[in-house]
N, C-alpha and C positions, 0 to 999 in steps of 0.2 A: 607429287611434290618435285618441283624443279630445283636442281642443285646448280648453284652459280659456279662459274669457272674457278673463283678463288677457293671456294669450299671443296670443289672437286680436286683441285690441285693439292690442297691440304690433306684430304683423305687418302689420295694416292701416295703422297710422301709419307704419311703415317703408316700406311700398310707396308710400304717398302722398308721403312725403318724397323717395324715389328718383325717383318720377314727376315731382315738381315740379322737382328738380334737372335731370332730363333735358330737361324742357320749357324750363327757363330757360337751358340751355347755349347759349352763343353761338358762332357761327362765328368762329373765330379767324383774322383776315386780317392778313397782314403785307405792307406795300408798300415799295418802294424810295425813293419820293419822297412828299412830303406832299400834293401835288395828287391823286395816285392814292388816297391814304388818304382824302381828303375825298370823292372820287367814290364810294369804297366805302361810306362812311357815308351818303351821299345815297341810294344804292340799298338798302343793308342795314338802315338804321335801327337799331332796338333789337335786331335779330337778329344783329348783328355786333359784334365787338370788334376794333378796328383799331389797328395799330401801324405807324409809319413807321420805317425803318432810318436815314434821313437827315433832315436839317433843311433847311428852305427857304432858309436863308442860306448853304448850302454849294454848292460845285460838284459836281453829282451824278456827274460823271465820276470824281471822286476822293474817296471816302469811306473813312475809317479802318475797317479790318475788325477791329473789337473782338471779343474772345471772348464778350462778353455778347450780341452779336448772334446767335451760334450757338445759344444757349439760346432766344432769341426765335423763331428759325426752327424749332427742334426741336419747339416746341409748336404751330406753325401748321397750320391746316387748308388755308389757301390762301396763295400768294405771288403778288402782282401786281407786275410789274416793267415798266419802260419798254421794254427789249429793244433790238435794233439795236446791240448792243455798248456801250450807254451805261454799263452797270454791269460790263462785262467785267473791269475791273481790280480789282474787290473782291468782287463777289457770288458767282461760282461756287465759290470755296473755302469760303465760309461755308455755302452750300447743301449742298455735299458733306459738310462736317464735321457738319452738323446731324443726319445719319443719319435724316432724315425722308422716308420713301418718298413721302408724299403730295405733296411739293413738288419732287421731283426732276424733271428734264426728262422729259416724257411722263407724269408723274403727274397724277392728277385735280385736284390743287390748284395746278398750275404754270400760271400765267396770264400770257401775254405780251401786254401791252396793245397793242403795235404791230400785232398781227394784226387790230385793229379799225379801223385807219385806212389811208388811201392814203399810202404812204411816198413822200417827195420826195427829190430829190438822190441817187438811186441811182447810184453810179459805174459806169462801163463798164470799170473796171480791176479785176482780181482783188483780193479783200479782203486776202489775205496780203501782196500787194505794197504796198498802201496802209498797212497796219499797219507794215511794215518801214520806211516813209518817215516814220512818226510821225503819220499821219492817224488821228484818233480817231473818224471817221465812215465806216468802211470798208463798211458795209452800207446806208448811206443816212442821212438826217438824223433823229436821235432826239428832237429838241426839238419835239414835236408837240402837247402837251397843252393849250395855251391856247385855240386857236380853238374856238368853240362846236360846229362840226360834228364835230370830232374828239372833244371831250368827250362829245357825244351818242353817238357810236359806241362809245366805251369803256364808258359807263354801260350801254348795251344789252347788251354782251358780259358785263359783270359780273353783270347780272340773270340771264342765262342760266347762267353758270358757277356762281353762288352757288346757284341752284335745283337744279343737278345735284348739288351737294354737300349740300344741305339741302332735300330735296323738300318737306318740310312748310312751308317758308317761301316757296315759289314765288309764291304770291299776294301776300305782303308785298313781295317783291322787285319784282314787276311794279308794285305800287302806288307803291313808292319811286321806280322809274324814271319812272312817269307824272308824279309830282309834280315831279321834277327837270326833266323835259322841258317841262312847263308853265311853270315859272319861267324856264327857259332861253330859250324862245321869246320871252317878253316882254323879257328882258334883252338878247337879241341885237339886237332892233330899237333899243333904247336905245343900246347900244354903237356900232352902225353909224351912228347919227345923230350921236353925239359925235365919231366919227372921220371924218366925211364929208370934212373938209378935208384929210385925209391921202391921199386918192385921187390917184394919179399922182405923189406926192412921191418924189423920188429920195433914197435913203438908203444909208448905209454902216454895217455892223455890225462889232463887234469879233470875235465868234465866229459861225460860221455856224449860228445858233440861232434866227433870227427869220424864216426863210423862210416857214413856215406862217402866221405872223401877217401878214407882208407880203402874201402871197397873199390872205388873208382880207380885209384892209383895203385891198387894191389899191395898196399902195406898190410902188415899183420899187427892188429891191436892185441897186446898181451895183458893189459891191465889199466886201471884208472886210479888216480890219486884219491878221488872221491869214491868211497866203497859203493855208494848208490848215488845217482844224480841228485845233487843238492845237499848231500849229507857230508859234513866235514869228516876227515879221516881221523882215526885214533892213532896213537903212537904205534900200537901193535900192527895195525893195517899198513902203516907207512913202512915199518921195518920189514914186514913180509914182502911188500911190493919191491923194495930195494933189493932184497935177497933174490927174488924172482928175476929182476932185471939183470943182475950180475950173472946168474946161471943161464939166462936166455939170450945174452948178447943184444940187449935192447939198445938201439942207436939213438933214438930221439924221445924226448919228453915234450909234448905239445900242449900249449896253454893259450887260450884266447887272450888277446891283448888287453881286454878290460879287466881281467882278473889280476890280483896281486901276484907277483911272480916269485916271492920269497920261498914259499913251500915247494913250488915246482922246481926252483933252482936247487934247493936242498936235495930233493929226490934225484934230480938229474946228476948232480955232482957225486952223490954217494952211490948212485947206480951206474956210474961210468958212462953216462949218455950226454948228448948235447941237448940243451934247452932251446926250443923254438917257440917264440911268442909271435903268434900270427893273428891277423884280422879275421873276423868272421862275418862282417856285414859291410855293405856299402856305407861310406861315411865314417868308417872306423878311424881313418885319418883324412886330412883335407885332400890328399892326392887320390883317394879312392872314391871316385865320383860315379862310377858305373859298375854294372855286374862284371864286365870284362876287366875293369881295373881290379876288382876284388879277386877274381880267380888268378889274374896275373900275380898279385901280391901273395896269395896263399901258396901257389906253386913255387914261386921264387923263394919264399921263406923256408919251405920244407926242403927244397933242393940245396939251399945254402947250409942248412943244418947238418948235412952230411959232410 
């Protein structure tokens, strides 16, 4: 069959257009929190299209499972989540309803970021027992994404997993990782210099979510306003905590900016400590647009507290 010049030109143009669309297709990445979204963009650059299911000013334990999120997940090539049951109250039904085999547990696009870090505060009590008591950290502490060492580990894993999903972009993902690590090395020295005065400082936190940051900056956590993560304090627990603070020279009471601060302020004032309300995720305020902005803000808030 002889193809005429007009048809040949049409077929060539169509092939070129299809090829261009294929080359321009981006890896569709969905994350559960905005910090993971920013780390995905750092690694993926122009090869990824990233959407976060929650906002940085929300408590990531409790996100409204909107039907629109199911559609977002249905289209995803990869789902990056905090894990350690942080999202257990809202994410699993959305993933199941998405009917997207790529992101189901065990699927190629199911990426648990907690596998890239050393988990702290792992209980020696069965998880089911802790859940029954209302403890929302039954598998260990899931608030790990701020310290540079953990961010570096997550970024490395993302570069590997994105390359497995998009082999043609492996070089670009490694380049994105290298650029991120180079900037992170410089900023880490700056952050540690700014936070030098925090070393050895005794602190109390509202929720057990600052342990990784305390370890990084060498602060000493002496207690928590919540007796167990997610469990409101009794009057007796609060009184005992305030007494401990007075005896132990606690300098700071730290609370995430999305929590009401009235109880934390009461504890700080009566325990003769300074209250620090600090962001915990990218997007916590309009000015915190990136991972680097977030750590800048956290370190600055803690340093100001002294």
